[in-house]
C-alpha positions, 0 to 999 in steps of 0.5 A: 500500500502507498500513502500520497500527500500533495502540497504546493497549492495556493493562489496565483495570478493568471500567467503565473506558475506553481509546482505541486508535489506528491510525496509517497510512502512505501518502498513500492512507490517507484513501481507505480505509474502516477497520475495527476487529476483535478476537480473544479467546483461543480465539475467532474474530476478531470485527468491532467496527465500521467508518468511512467514508473521510470519517468521516461514517458509522460502523457497529458490532457490537451487542456494542459499540454505545453503548459504543464510538466510531470516529473518524478524523483523515485529516490525521494518518492515524489512526483511533481506537477509543474504548472506554467502559464496558468489560467483561471480555468485551471482553478481546481483541487489537484490530486495525485494517484498511483495506478494499479493494474487497471485503475488508479487505486491510491489517492492523495487528499488534494491541494487547492490551486486558485488562479485569479487576479 
């Protein structure tokens, strides 16, 4: 089992940047592909992107492609979400999750990102 804790959220102006972190516990952390998701008020949870176990492969939703970057440091058991050129529509609670065989089985508690002037 793995426990995940997100951090790094906050208030940022449009066009600004934030880096979210997702710290994991357990020696198996590096064996899990990891994903980032977000949920805005009144909306369904949305896939943001994912990264492979080694970090060598990433995939992004069209809405964030070119602006967001996912990376990981398995030695630190941490996954990052670098968010640049933020827009008001990026406002949401952001979650990281560990992917099991067919589904994301472990989730963090989320961190709030608010993009507003």
